[in-house]
C-alpha positions, 0 to 999 in steps of 0.5 A, a space after each residue: 910407119 904412117 906417112 907424115 908431113 910438117 904443117 907450119 902454124 903459129 906457135 899459139 895455134 900449136 900450143 892450143 892444138 897440144 892443149 886440146 889434144 892433152 885434154 882429150 888424150 888425143 894426138 894432134 892428128 886426131 884433134 885435126 881430123 876431129 875438127 875437120 869432121 866437125 867443120 864438114 858436119 857444120 857445112 852440111 847443117 848450113 846447107 840443109 838449113 838453106 835448103 829448108 828455108 828455100 822449101 819453106 817459101 815454095 808452095 809446091 814443096 810445101 804441098 809435097 811435104 804436107 802430103 808426105 806427112 799425111 801419108 805417114 800419119 795415116 800409116 801410123 793410125 793404121 
């Protein structure tokens, strides 16, 4: 048997967790893991967006991006 523990949540949270789990035919554990994975992906997207904004304003980075794009275009042109 897998190790388990109890997590205290409000009853409304428990009910929502059970409702989502039933709709997806997943256990509460699976729903929680899926939600945590989605949160991780969202955080990585936000970080990537912040980095993209920073690059957009850096002329050195822009020049490197353009050079890479030109190299790719030349390779595809053959």
